[in-house]
LUMFIDO-511013 format. One line per 8 residues: number of its first residue (from 1); their letters; for each residue x, y, z of C-alpha. Coordinates in steps of 0.05 Angstrom, whole numbers, plus 5000, padded with zeros to 4 digits. Example, Ala and Ser with C-alpha at 12.3 -4.5 7.8 and 13.67 -1.06 7.14 Angstrom:
2
1) AS) 5246 4910 5156  5273 4979 5143
***
This chain:
115
1) MSARTAFL) 4540 4951 5227  4563 4906 5176  4636 4906 5156  4630 4957 5090  4589 5006 5127  4638 5003 5180  4705 5011 5134  4661 5063 5097
9) SPDAKGRT) 4642 5102 5166  4657 5174 5180  4647 5154 5250  4709 5107 5244  4767 5132 5287  4828 5105 5297  4875 5107 5357  4939 5116 5324
17) RLWIVFWI) 4986 5177 5307  4970 5204 5239  5054 5206 5225  5066 5136 5257  5013 5110 5210  5031 5145 5153  5113 5152 5154  5125 5077 5197
25) YGVLLSHL) 5073 5028 5168  5053 5070 5103  5121 5098 5072  5178 5061 5107  5148 4983 5112  5113 4996 5044  5173 5013 5012  5214 4957 5045
33) LFAGIVLA) 5160 4905 5025  5163 4928 4949  5241 4926 4958  5239 4856 4980  5196 4843 4919  5237 4873 4870  5298 4833 4900  5260 4767 4884
41) YSQVNHLT) 5235 4788 4817  5284 4742 4781  5292 4679 4829  5226 4667 4841  5170 4634 4801  5105 4668 4763  5066 4639 4824  5102 4659 4886
49) LGLLLAGF) 5117 4734 4847  5029 4728 4849  5028 4712 4922  5080 4761 4940  5039 4818 4896  4973 4810 4925  5007 4800 4995  5028 4869 4984
57) LIYTAWIM) 4965 4897 4952  4930 4872 5027  4984 4911 5062  4974 4969 5014  4893 4966 5030  4900 4958 5106  4943 5018 5102  4897 5058 5064
65) RAIWVDAD) 4846 5038 5112  4888 5048 5174  4906 5116 5148  4839 5144 5137  4810 5125 5201  4872 5156 5227  4878 5214 5186  4843 5260 5249
73) NTDTPLYG) 4899 5241 5301  4933 5300 5284  4943 5366 5311  4934 5395 5237  4872 5373 5200  4908 5392 5130  4954 5342 5145  4899 5288 5147
81) TIARYLTV) 4869 5305 5087  4937 5302 5045  4951 5235 5082  4887 5209 5051  4889 5240 4985  4964 5223 4984  4949 5150 4999  4890 5139 4962
89) AWTINAVL) 4940 5161 4888  4994 5108 4920  4947 5054 4921  4928 5066 4850  5001 5065 4834  5015 4998 4871  4957 4969 4838  4989 4984 4770
97) VSGFMFLA) 5063 4972 4783  5048 4907 4816  5000 4888 4758  5055 4911 4696  5109 4882 4744  5070 4814 4741  5054 4816 4666  5129 4831 4649
105) HLSGEPLP) 5152 4764 4696  5095 4721 4657  5129 4743 4587  5205 4733 4615  5223 4800 4616  5268 4819 4659  5251 4877 4711  5274 4945 4676
113) LPF) 5307 4976 4738  5330 5059 4722  5395 5033 4756
***
């Protein structure tokens, strides 16, 4: 089985409970990583910010895969489906925000924060 087939296979099963993968790895750690990038935004050069954002996107891809395969490790199957949809939406958002953040950094714009 190729890596691509294994990634997309409906037979791929994770062993971690969904709530741990979703709330701890997906929500908490993703937010902490992104908060670190936001804090470093004005203090790093373009290359470093690009590497930080690339690392964040790699982590996001890993989380999306982990949640996808662990979505059935819950007592309520609907939660797995909801987690999959939310994770796909989070991934799209992470890619777009990271791209726009990098472009703003290249243009020398300060990070527009709402607070």
